[in-house]
N, C-alpha and C positions, 0 to 999 in steps of 0.2 A: 801338591800339598795335601789335598783331601785324602788321597790314598795313604800318604805317610801318617797322617793323623789317625786314620782308621787302624793301620798296623800297630801304632803305638797304643791305641786304646785296647786292642786285643792283648798286647803284651802286658799292659798295665793290669788288665783283668786277671790274667793268669798268675802274675807274680806279686800282686798287691799284698796278699796276705803274708807272704814270706818277708817282703820288705818291711811291712808294718811291724811284725814281730821283731825283726832285726833292729829296727829303729828304736823300739822300746828297750831292748836289751842294752844297746849301746848307750842310750841316754841314762839308764839306770846305773851303768858302770861308771858314771862320772862325767856326763856331758862331753864325751870324747869326740863326737862327730863335729866336724867343722860345718860352717854354713854352706860350703861348696858341696858337701855331701847331703846334708839334711834338706836343703832346698829341693834337689831333684827327688828325694824321697817324699817330700810333701806334695810335690807335683804328681807323683805316681799315685799317692793316696787320693788326692782330689779327683784325678781322672777316673780312678776305679769307682769312687763314690758316684760320680756323674754317670758313668756307664751303667752302674747298678740301678740308678734311678731311671735312666732311659729305658733299661730293660723292663722294669716294672711297668712303666708307661706303655711300652710296646705290647706287653702281655695283656694289659687291661684294654688297650685299643683293639686287639684281636678278639678278646672275649666279648666286648661290646658289639663289634661288627658282625660276629658270627653267632651270638647268643650262646656261647659255650659256658657251661656251668663251671664254677670255681673248682669243684672236685675233679673236673675233667681236663683242667688246663695243664697239668703236669706234662703230658706227652707233647702237647703243642709248644710248650716252652722249649723242650728239648729240640723239637723240629725247627723252630725259629732260630734258635742258637746255632744249630748245625748248618742251616742254610747260610747264615751270616759268616760262620767260620769257614765255609767253602768259598768265601770271597764274592758273595752275591749281595747286592744292595748297597746303598750309600750309607745306611745306618741300620741299627737294630729295629728302629721304628719303621723304616722303609720296608724291611723284610716282613714285619708283622702285617703291614698294610697290604703288601703284595700277596702274602699267603691267605689273608682274609678274602681278597678278591678272587683268587683261584678257588677257594672253598665255596664261595658264593656262586661262581659260574659253573663249577664242576662238582656239585655237592655229593655225587655218588662215589667219589674217590675214597679209597681206604687211606690209612695214615701214611704208609710209605709212598703211595702214589701221589698224595698231596704234596709231599716234600719234593719228589722228583719233578712234578709238573710245575711247581713254583720255580725250580731251577731251570727247567726248560723255558719257561716264560721269560725269566731273566736273560737267558742266552739269546732269545729272539730280540729282546729289548737292546741288549748290548751290541748285537751283531747288525740288526736291521733297523733299530730304532722303534720297534713296535711297542705300543702301550700294552702293559700286562693285561688290562681288562679286555682290550680288543683281541689280542692273540688267543686268550683263553676262551673267549666267546666263539671264535672261529674254530678252535680245536674241539670245543664242545659240540658245535654244529656237525663237524665231520664224524665225531664219535656217535652221536645220537642218530644221524641219518644213515650212516653206512656201517655201523656196528664194528668199527675198528678199534684197536687199542690206542691209549693215549699217546704212547711214544710214536706210533705210526702217524697219528694225526699231526703231531708237532714236526715230525720228519718231513711229511708232505709239504707243510708250510715252508720249512727250511729249503727243501729242494725246489719248490716253486719260486721262492725268492731268488735262489741262486741261478735259476734259469730265466730270470728277468720278468717273471709274471707280475711283479709289482710296478711295472713300467709306468702305469698311470695312477699309482697310489691307491688302487682299488682291490687289491688281492683279498684282504681280510673281509671287507664288506661284501665282495662278490661271493666268497665262500658262504657267508651267513645267509645271503639272499637266495643264492641259486642251488645250494646243496639239496634242499627239498625237491627242486625241480628235476635235478639230475637223478635223484633217487627214484622219482616217479617214472622217469624214462628207463629205469632198469640199469643204470650205470653204476659202477663202483666208484669209490673215491679216486682210485688211480685213473679210471677212465675220464672222470671229470677234469682232472688235472691235465690229462692228455689232450682233451678238447681245448682247454685253455691254452696250452702250449702250442698246439697246431694253429689255432686262430691267431695268437700273438706273433708267431713266426711268419705268418703269411700276410701280415699287414694290418691287423685290427688296430684301430687307433686308441681303443681302451678296452679293458677287460670286461667291464659291465655289459658292453654290447654283445660279447660272445655269449655270456650267460643268457642275455635277453633273447638272442636268436634261438637258442635251444628251448627256452620257455615259450616263445611265440609259436614255434613249430608244434610244440606239444599241445598248445591251446587250439590251434587251427586244425590239427590232425584229428581231433575228436569232435569238432563242432558240426560235422556233417553238412557243411555249407556247399553250395554249388562250386564256388571257386576252389575249395579244398579238393573236391572230387575231381575237378578238371586237372588240378595239379598232379594228383596221383595217376590219373589216366595218361597224362603226358609222359610220365616215367614208365609206363607199362605196368603199373600196379593196380590191383583190384581195390577200388576206393573203399568198399564196405569192409573187406577183410583187413586192409591196412589200418583203417580207423579202429577196428576192433583190437588190433595188436597194440596200438597206442593206448587205447582205453584200458587194456588189461594191465599195463605197466610191466615192471620186471624185465625178464629176458625178451619177452615178445616185443615190448616197446623199444628196447635197445636194438633188436634186429630190424624193426621197422624204420627206426631213425637212420641206421646205417644204409638201409635200402634206398631211402630218400636221397641221402648224400651221394651214394654211388650212382644212382639213377641220374641225378642232375649232372654229375661229372661226365657221364657217358653221352649226354645229348650233344650233338654236333652243331645244330642250328642255334646260334647265340640268341636270336630273338625268341625262339620257342623256349629255350632254357630260361631266359629272363622272365618270361610270362609265368612259367611253372614256379620259378623261384619266388616271385612276388606272391603267387597264390598260396604258397606253403610257408613262407617266412615273413610276408608283409613288408613293412618298411625296413626290417632288419636286413633283408636282402639288398636293398638299395643303400642303406647306411654302411654296411660292411663291405659290400661288393661281392661278386660271384666267387673270386678266388678264395676269399676268407671263408665264406660259408661252405664251399665245397671241400675245405680242408678239415672240417669239424668232425669227420668220422672217427670213431674210436678204434 
């Protein structure tokens, strides 16, 4: 029923003027319209007036939420209307609120990108039930940390969801929390999602632990502690040089992380491997288990 009502409102909005003029002409010609015709016309006019009022409320709501000056609202009115005409949102007010949220979370977007990202966010909401504010914050984190385009950021979220990465309901939160950590480790956005997928497919019981394992290793790798040095040595790595690679970030850190994962996987003695794993990953090694941690290579 809600969808039908919305479709009617759109039709009312587009033809109300025509019907209104027709009604006036027929009435002037001698009250020839019967109640069966004038009643629907009256309903059309009422719905159009209500929709016009709702639109004005929506535009004012957007202006207030974003601090947009009155003389700049014209383009945003068109964008809000276009998004609604594209069958997004429950109402014109809902679209205005969503676009204001996108504008607040992704303030660097140009006008056309703002409209597209609002529709991207609605698509995520309709498909996966993601809140517009949460999905745009996650997309913004990917854009700012990895320097990717907005459409790529939303596509990664879609692909991650399709591949079951939201199995513990933590995908968007994990992106926000751990994107800076993966960036420090020299990984790309694609590599971050690859690590998430590898960990999830190999038995991780939630996504947050996967991100935490990468973070814990990064912290331990540069702390120059005796346990970290012992962990590196057990893998046949030079402790000082490997720590420098992690500290340097970028490609060097990415290479060092992969060397750690490969080194752990190559160890044959499970006891020695367990000791090295705990030295380099702390409780995350125990929480996730060796199979999961050893799958986290990019």
